[in-house]
PDB file of N, CA, C and O in Angstrom:
ATOM      1  N   LEU A   1     -20.551  14.507  33.617  1.00  0.00           N
ATOM      2  CA  LEU A   1     -19.205  14.087  33.184  1.00  0.00           C
ATOM      3  C   LEU A   1     -19.088  12.561  33.243  1.00  0.00           C
ATOM      4  O   LEU A   1     -18.539  11.938  32.334  1.00  0.00           O
ATOM      5  N   LYS A   2     -19.604  11.972  34.312  1.00  0.00           N
ATOM      6  CA  LYS A   2     -19.556  10.508  34.422  1.00  0.00           C
ATOM      7  C   LYS A   2     -20.277   9.867  33.243  1.00  0.00           C
ATOM      8  O   LYS A   2     -19.819   8.872  32.682  1.00  0.00           O
ATOM      9  N   TYR A   3     -21.413  10.454  32.878  1.00  0.00           N
ATOM     10  CA  TYR A   3     -22.191   9.918  31.757  1.00  0.00           C
ATOM     11  C   TYR A   3     -21.376   9.959  30.467  1.00  0.00           C
ATOM     12  O   TYR A   3     -21.352   8.994  29.704  1.00  0.00           O
ATOM     13  N   MET A   4     -20.710  11.090  30.235  1.00  0.00           N
ATOM     14  CA  MET A   4     -19.898  11.239  29.029  1.00  0.00           C
ATOM     15  C   MET A   4     -18.763  10.219  29.002  1.00  0.00           C
ATOM     16  O   MET A   4     -18.453   9.652  27.955  1.00  0.00           O
ATOM     17  N   LEU A   5     -18.151   9.991  30.156  1.00  0.00           N
ATOM     18  CA  LEU A   5     -17.044   9.038  30.234  1.00  0.00           C
ATOM     19  C   LEU A   5     -17.524   7.617  29.947  1.00  0.00           C
ATOM     20  O   LEU A   5     -16.851   6.856  29.252  1.00  0.00           O
ATOM     21  N   SER A   6     -18.699   7.262  30.490  1.00  0.00           N
ATOM     22  CA  SER A   6     -19.211   5.909  30.270  1.00  0.00           C
ATOM     23  C   SER A   6     -19.593   5.723  28.809  1.00  0.00           C
ATOM     24  O   SER A   6     -19.392   4.647  28.246  1.00  0.00           O
ATOM     25  N   VAL A   7     -20.144   6.765  28.192  1.00  0.00           N
ATOM     26  CA  VAL A   7     -20.505   6.694  26.773  1.00  0.00           C
ATOM     27  C   VAL A   7     -19.247   6.544  25.931  1.00  0.00           C
ATOM     28  O   VAL A   7     -19.216   5.752  24.989  1.00  0.00           O
ATOM     29  N   HIS A   8     -18.208   7.308  26.269  1.00  0.00           N
ATOM     30  CA  HIS A   8     -16.953   7.238  25.520  1.00  0.00           C
ATOM     31  C   HIS A   8     -16.326   5.859  25.684  1.00  0.00           C
ATOM     32  O   HIS A   8     -15.806   5.295  24.721  1.00  0.00           O
ATOM     33  N   GLY A   9     -16.370   5.317  26.890  1.00  0.00           N
ATOM     34  CA  GLY A   9     -15.807   3.996  27.144  1.00  0.00           C
ATOM     35  C   GLY A   9     -16.557   2.936  26.353  1.00  0.00           C
ATOM     36  O   GLY A   9     -15.949   2.018  25.803  1.00  0.00           O
ATOM     37  N   HIS A  10     -17.876   3.063  26.298  1.00  0.00           N
ATOM     38  CA  HIS A  10     -18.699   2.110  25.556  1.00  0.00           C
ATOM     39  C   HIS A  10     -18.386   2.205  24.071  1.00  0.00           C
ATOM     40  O   HIS A  10     -18.299   1.187  23.384  1.00  0.00           O
ATOM     41  N   PHE A  11     -18.219   3.417  23.581  1.00  0.00           N
ATOM     42  CA  PHE A  11     -17.911   3.629  22.169  1.00  0.00           C
ATOM     43  C   PHE A  11     -16.557   3.035  21.825  1.00  0.00           C
ATOM     44  O   PHE A  11     -16.388   2.427  20.768  1.00  0.00           O
ATOM     45  N   GLN A  12     -15.590   3.214  22.725  1.00  0.00           N
ATOM     46  CA  GLN A  12     -14.248   2.667  22.511  1.00  0.00           C
ATOM     47  C   GLN A  12     -14.318   1.142  22.448  1.00  0.00           C
ATOM     48  O   GLN A  12     -13.646   0.511  21.632  1.00  0.00           O
ATOM     49  N   LEU A  13     -15.134   0.567  23.313  1.00  0.00           N
ATOM     50  CA  LEU A  13     -15.297  -0.885  23.346  1.00  0.00           C
ATOM     51  C   LEU A  13     -15.887  -1.367  22.028  1.00  0.00           C
ATOM     52  O   LEU A  13     -15.448  -2.380  21.483  1.00  0.00           O
ATOM     53  N   ARG A  14     -16.882  -0.644  21.515  1.00  0.00           N
ATOM     54  CA  ARG A  14     -17.504  -1.018  20.244  1.00  0.00           C
ATOM     55  C   ARG A  14     -16.509  -0.896  19.098  1.00  0.00           C
ATOM     56  O   ARG A  14     -16.494  -1.731  18.194  1.00  0.00           O
ATOM     57  N   GLN A  15     -15.683   0.135  19.135  1.00  0.00           N
ATOM     58  CA  GLN A  15     -14.669   0.317  18.090  1.00  0.00           C
ATOM     59  C   GLN A  15     -13.695  -0.854  18.085  1.00  0.00           C
ATOM     60  O   GLN A  15     -13.340  -1.372  17.027  1.00  0.00           O
ATOM     61  N   ASP A  16     -13.268  -1.264  19.272  1.00  0.00           N
ATOM     62  CA  ASP A  16     -12.312  -2.368  19.388  1.00  0.00           C
ATOM     63  C   ASP A  16     -12.919  -3.665  18.863  1.00  0.00           C
ATOM     64  O   ASP A  16     -12.275  -4.390  18.104  1.00  0.00           O
ATOM     65  N   SER A  17     -14.160  -3.959  19.266  1.00  0.00           N
ATOM     66  CA  SER A  17     -14.785  -5.201  18.824  1.00  0.00           C
ATOM     67  C   SER A  17     -15.041  -5.167  17.324  1.00  0.00           C
ATOM     68  O   SER A  17     -14.977  -6.199  16.656  1.00  0.00           O
ATOM     69  N   LEU A  18     -15.332  -3.981  16.795  1.00  0.00           N
ATOM     70  CA  LEU A  18     -15.551  -3.848  15.354  1.00  0.00           C
ATOM     71  C   LEU A  18     -14.255  -4.110  14.603  1.00  0.00           C
ATOM     72  O   LEU A  18     -14.253  -4.752  13.552  1.00  0.00           O
ATOM     73  N   ALA A  19     -13.149  -3.607  15.152  1.00  0.00           N
ATOM     74  CA  ALA A  19     -11.846  -3.823  14.517  1.00  0.00           C
ATOM     75  C   ALA A  19     -11.508  -5.311  14.522  1.00  0.00           C
ATOM     76  O   ALA A  19     -10.997  -5.836  13.533  1.00  0.00           O
ATOM     77  N   VAL A  20     -11.791  -5.986  15.623  1.00  0.00           N
ATOM     78  CA  VAL A  20     -11.532  -7.426  15.722  1.00  0.00           C
ATOM     79  C   VAL A  20     -12.409  -8.172  14.726  1.00  0.00           C
ATOM     80  O   VAL A  20     -11.945  -9.095  14.057  1.00  0.00           O
ATOM     81  N   TRP A  21     -13.684  -7.773  14.624  1.00  0.00           N
ATOM     82  CA  TRP A  21     -14.617  -8.421  13.700  1.00  0.00           C
ATOM     83  C   TRP A  21     -14.144  -8.251  12.259  1.00  0.00           C
ATOM     84  O   TRP A  21     -14.189  -9.195  11.470  1.00  0.00           O
ATOM     85  N   LEU A  22     -13.696  -7.056  11.923  1.00  0.00           N
ATOM     86  CA  LEU A  22     -13.218  -6.797  10.566  1.00  0.00           C
ATOM     87  C   LEU A  22     -11.976  -7.624  10.256  1.00  0.00           C
ATOM     88  O   LEU A  22     -11.818  -8.113   9.137  1.00  0.00           O
ATOM     89  N   THR A  23     -11.095  -7.783  11.243  1.00  0.00           N
ATOM     90  CA  THR A  23      -9.885  -8.581  11.049  1.00  0.00           C
ATOM     91  C   THR A  23     -10.256 -10.041  10.803  1.00  0.00           C
ATOM     92  O   THR A  23      -9.700 -10.689   9.917  1.00  0.00           O
ATOM     93  N   ASP A  24     -11.203 -10.555  11.599  1.00  0.00           N
ATOM     94  CA  ASP A  24     -11.654 -11.935  11.422  1.00  0.00           C
ATOM     95  C   ASP A  24     -12.267 -12.116  10.041  1.00  0.00           C
ATOM     96  O   ASP A  24     -12.027 -13.121   9.372  1.00  0.00           O
ATOM     97  N   PHE A  25     -13.055 -11.141   9.622  1.00  0.00           N
ATOM     98  CA  PHE A  25     -13.717 -11.202   8.323  1.00  0.00           C
ATOM     99  C   PHE A  25     -12.687 -11.221   7.201  1.00  0.00           C
ATOM    100  O   PHE A  25     -12.846 -11.935   6.211  1.00  0.00           O
ATOM    101  N   ASP A  26     -11.633 -10.435   7.365  1.00  0.00           N
ATOM    102  CA  ASP A  26     -10.561 -10.372   6.366  1.00  0.00           C
ATOM    103  C   ASP A  26      -9.863 -11.727   6.262  1.00  0.00           C
ATOM    104  O   ASP A  26      -9.526 -12.177   5.167  1.00  0.00           O
ATOM    105  N   VAL A  27      -9.651 -12.372   7.408  1.00  0.00           N
ATOM    106  CA  VAL A  27      -9.008 -13.693   7.426  1.00  0.00           C
ATOM    107  C   VAL A  27      -9.889 -14.707   6.703  1.00  0.00           C
ATOM    108  O   VAL A  27      -9.391 -15.532   5.937  1.00  0.00           O
ATOM    109  N   VAL A  28     -11.188 -14.648   6.945  1.00  0.00           N
ATOM    110  CA  VAL A  28     -12.124 -15.571   6.293  1.00  0.00           C
ATOM    111  C   VAL A  28     -12.097 -15.370   4.785  1.00  0.00           C
ATOM    112  O   VAL A  28     -12.078 -16.341   4.029  1.00  0.00           O
ATOM    113  N   LEU A  29     -12.095 -14.120   4.343  1.00  0.00           N
ATOM    114  CA  LEU A  29     -12.052 -13.829   2.910  1.00  0.00           C
ATOM    115  C   LEU A  29     -10.773 -14.366   2.283  1.00  0.00           C
ATOM    116  O   LEU A  29     -10.800 -14.926   1.187  1.00  0.00           O
ATOM    117  N   THR A  30      -9.661 -14.197   2.977  1.00  0.00           N
ATOM    118  CA  THR A  30      -8.376 -14.686   2.469  1.00  0.00           C
ATOM    119  C   THR A  30      -8.405 -16.206   2.334  1.00  0.00           C
ATOM    120  O   THR A  30      -7.922 -16.756   1.344  1.00  0.00           O
ATOM    121  N   ASN A  31      -8.971 -16.878   3.330  1.00  0.00           N
ATOM    122  CA  ASN A  31      -9.063 -18.339   3.283  1.00  0.00           C
ATOM    123  C   ASN A  31      -9.944 -18.789   2.127  1.00  0.00           C
ATOM    124  O   ASN A  31      -9.637 -19.776   1.458  1.00  0.00           O
ATOM    125  N   LEU A  32     -11.035 -18.072   1.888  1.00  0.00           N
ATOM    126  CA  LEU A  32     -11.934 -18.423   0.791  1.00  0.00           C
ATOM    127  C   LEU A  32     -11.228 -18.265  -0.548  1.00  0.00           C
ATOM    128  O   LEU A  32     -11.423 -19.069  -1.459  1.00  0.00           O
ATOM    129  N   GLU A  33     -10.413 -17.232  -0.664  1.00  0.00           N
ATOM    130  CA  GLU A  33      -9.690 -17.001  -1.915  1.00  0.00           C
ATOM    131  C   GLU A  33      -8.699 -18.129  -2.173  1.00  0.00           C
ATOM    132  O   GLU A  33      -8.499 -18.534  -3.318  1.00  0.00           O
ATOM    133  N   HIS A  34      -8.079 -18.637  -1.106  1.00  0.00           N
ATOM    134  CA  HIS A  34      -7.113 -19.725  -1.263  1.00  0.00           C
ATOM    135  C   HIS A  34      -7.821 -21.021  -1.668  1.00  0.00           C
ATOM    136  O   HIS A  34      -7.266 -21.831  -2.411  1.00  0.00           O
ATOM    137  N   LEU A  35      -9.042 -21.211  -1.179  1.00  0.00           N
ATOM    138  CA  LEU A  35      -9.785 -22.432  -1.473  1.00  0.00           C
ATOM    139  C   LEU A  35     -10.285 -22.458  -2.910  1.00  0.00           C
ATOM    140  O   LEU A  35     -10.289 -23.514  -3.542  1.00  0.00           O
ATOM    141  N   SER A  36     -10.703 -21.319  -3.429  1.00  0.00           N
ATOM    142  CA  SER A  36     -11.296 -21.284  -4.765  1.00  0.00           C
ATOM    143  C   SER A  36     -10.248 -21.369  -5.869  1.00  0.00           C
ATOM    144  O   SER A  36     -10.594 -21.351  -7.051  1.00  0.00           O
TER     145      SER A  36
END
């Protein structure tokens, strides 16, 4: 059970960082569109 919880926690952490990365990427794309 501990193993499953740690795996789930790690997965949740990866999901959060992925969401943040995607948001940053979206901001960069928007800035590029404004520049061009």
